N, C-alpha and C positions, 0 to 999 in steps of 0.2 A: 504494500500500500504506500510505503514511503516513496517508491519509485513512480507513483502516479496511477497504479493499476487499482481502480476502485471496484473492480469486479470480484475481488477476493473476499471470502467470508470465512468465519471461524465455524468449525463444526462444534455445536454445543451438545455435549453428551452428559452433562451433569446438571443438577438442580441446586447446587450450592452457590457460594459467592463467586467461584470461578465461572460457573455457568452463566450467572447474571452478568459478569464482566464480558463474557463472550457475546451475549445477546446485546449488550450495550454497544460493543464494538461493531456488530453487524448493523445496528440501527444507525450508528454514526456513519459508517461506510455508505449505506444507502442514501442518507441525507446528503452527504458530500457529492455522491454521484448525481443526485437529482439537482443539486445546486450547480454543478458543472454543466449539466445538460441545459438547464434554463439559462445560464450565463452564455453558453455558446449560441443558443437560439436567439437571445437578445442581441448578441453581437452580429449575427447573421441578419436579423431584422433591421438593425441600424444601418448596416452596410447596404442592404437592398433599398432601404428608404432613401439613403443619401445618393444612391446612384440612379434613382428613377428619373426619367426625363418627362413624364407626363402624368396627369391625374389618372388616366386609364391604367397605366402601369401600376400605380399605387392601389387602385381598386382591385386589380388582379392579384397583387402580392399580399395584401393585408389579410384576407380570410385564411389562407393556408398557414401563414405565419402565426396568426392568433390561435389557430387550432393546435399548432405545435407548442406554443407557450402556455396555453390554458386547456389542457386535455380534459 
């Protein structure tokens, strides 16, 4: 995860403090991955909006980008 791979998860096999720590780690990794996905979508949205040359382009771009940002 330190290398940026947010797809890794801990196998939780226990129901004690170590298991709770593993579950917290998995929740944190999922939240970080979701934030990264939303940040990338916002960056893409901003780039596309800035490079649009007409209102029609904006009308065509906005709905699918909003679907990606707000599933």
